N, C-alpha and C positions, 0 to 999 in steps of 0.2 A: 659105638656104645663104650662106655669107660670099662676098663679092665678092673676087675675085682682084685683087693688086696688080702683078702683073707683077715683083715683087722676088723673086729666088733663096729658095727654102726652104732649110733646113739639113738637105739630102738627103744630103751627104758623109757624116757620121758614121753616117746610117741605112743605108748601102748594105749592109753586112754583115747587117743584121737584115731588109731587106726584097728580096724576090725575085719573079719573076714567078710568078702561081699556075699551078696546073695546070687545064685545061679540065675543067668539070664542076662544080666547086665553089669558083667565083671569090668569089662574096660571102663565103661562109665562110671561106674561106682568107685573103682580104684582112682580114677583120676579125681572125682569129686574129693575123696579122703585127703590124697596128697596135696591137691590145691589147697584145702582147708590148713594142713600142715605147714605149708609154706606161709599161707596169709596170717595165721595166727602167731607166726615167728616163732614156732617149736624147734624149727631149726634156723638160728640165725645167718643173717647175711654171711657168705663165705663158709658157713659150716656145711658138713657132709650129710647127706641122707644116708640111712642103713645100706648095708650091700646088697646088691639086687636079690640074692638068695634069702636074705632074711626080710626084706620088704614084701617079695612074693608070698614068703610062708606067712607073715602077719596078715596079708590080705586075702590068703587062699586063692591065689591066681597063679598061672603059669609064668616063668619069666619073659615067653615070647609076648606076653599081653602087657606085662610091667614094662618091658622096652618100648612098646608102642605108647604107653603112658609117658613115660620119661621123654620121648622123642616129641611128644605134644609139648610137655613143659619147656624143653630146649627151644622148640619153635616160637614159643611166646617169651621167651627171654627171661624166664623164670629160674631155671638151672642151667649148668652146662657141665659136660662131661669131660674129664681129666683122664689121660693114659697114664700109665707107670705105676711105679711102687706105691705111691701116694696118691694114686688115682681114686676115681670114684665120681658121683653125682653131687654137684656142689649148687648150693642155693647163691644166686646172683643179687646183688643189692639192688632195690627198686630204683629206677633211674629218675623219679620224681611223681609228684601227685596228679599230673595231668590227666593221664589215663583213668586213675581211680576216680577223680572228680568228674569226669565225663560221663563213666558209668554211674556214678551218684546221681547225676542230673537226670540222666535218660530214664532211670528206674524210680525217681522220687514218687512217691505216692502211689506206687504199685504195691499192693500185698501178694508178692510172689506166690506164696503159700496158697493164699485163697485162689488165686488165679491157676494155679497147677492142679489144685483139687477139683476146682469146676470143670476144667478141660477133662479129667481123668472120668469124670461122673457123666458128662456129655458123651465123650468118645465110647466109653464102654456101653452106655446104654445104646447109642447108635448102632453100634456093632451087634449088640445082643438083637435088637429088633430086626436088623437085616438077616442075621441067621435064623431067627424064630419065624419069621413071618416069609422068608423065602423070597427070591427075586425073580422076576420074569425075565426072558431073554433079553430083552432090552437093557433092563438094570444090570444083568449079569455081563453084557458087553460093555456097558459104561465102565462098570468096576474094573473090569480087565485092562481097558484102555487106559484108563488113570493109572493102574499099576505099571503098564508098560512104559508110559511116559516118564515116571520116575527112574524107572531102570536105565531109560536112555538118555536122561537128562544130562547135558553139560554141567559141571559145577556152579557157575554162576546162575543157572536157571533151576537148581535143584529145590531151593526152599519153595519157590513158587509153585513148582508142579507138586511137591510134598503137600502143600496147603491145599491144592486143587483136588488130590487124591483123598485126604482127610473129609473136605468139603462134600465129596461126592459119596462118602460112606455115610455122611450126616444126611444127606439129602434122601438118599435111597432108604432110609429109615421110615420114611412114610410120615414124618413129623414136622411141619412147617415151623412150628414154635422151637423145636429142638435144633433145626438146621439155623435160626435166624440166631439163637444164644450160642450157637458153636461159632458162628462167623465172627460174632463179636469178640469173644473170649481168643479165638485163635488170632486175630487181629494184635492183641495185647501180647500173646505168646511170641508171635513173629518179632514185635517190638524188642521183646527180651533176648530172643536169639539172634537178633542183629548186633546184639553186644558181645556175642562170643563167636570164636571162630568156628568156620566149618571144618569138621574132622572127617577124613575120609574112612577111617575104621569105624566111627560111630554110624555114617552113612552106610556103610556096607551091612552094618548091623540092622540097622533100621529097614533097609530093602528086605532083608530076611523075615523081619518080623511082618512087614507089610504083606509079603508073599504068604506068610503062614496064616495072616488075617482073611486074606482073599480065600484062601481055601478053605478055613473054616465056615466063612459066611456062605459060600457057594455050597459046601457040604451040610449046611443047616444045622453045624454044631455051636450052638449059641454059647455053651459053657466055654469052649475052646476060644471062640471069638473075643469073648469077654476077658479071658486070661491073658490072650497076646496083646490086647489093647492096654491092660492095666500094666504089663511088662514093659511096654513100648513107652507108656507115658513115664513110667518110672524111670528108664533111662535118660529121658530128655529132662526130668526134674532133676536128677543127679548131676548133670552138666550145669544146668543153669545155676543150682545152688553152689556148686564149686567154684564156678566163675564169678557170680553176682552176690551170693550171700554175704 
């Protein structure tokens, strides 16, 4: 990570675009906001982002979390860290329109906000039904097994097993209509997710939320189950908006 120089960063022009993130999805929402800053050109190519301490303060996150965010941006070729007296995190020039054009082709005709909203409605409904209705022993075993599979999944298999976990929750809700509609919207969500990188920090966070969801469902806590799913969907939505909006 780049050494900070103590010089003030260009935080003034960024203030309208950066705000404290909500508790629960700090990494995802901070990544979304900084991606927007870069994509909007608020820091031009070759320009330096604010110093870590200033960015962390603007976003209301720890510097550890911020460094994870900046590492993702470096891995995506959007910024680079430079050391020394005049070091910092600098925005790299775009290499060309090909990647952007490909993303636009893949998401053309998709109303991302509508898809994300519908997904949240279906998933919170399914989780609430599972918790309020209760699961029999077979259903509880299926849910635990689906959760364990995501914990043990190699990275290339994660998205498939994550999808199976969420489909299991939908099926256990007891509503075939809800399950069918969720399968449809999840296919669209997966198409969008295929346009962005798998981020280990996000996957670890998702796994914590999955575990909390299973505990809430098996504990019969409908309110907690719905709250966990809303937070989980908000994290995914922040990443998709950051990379694709």
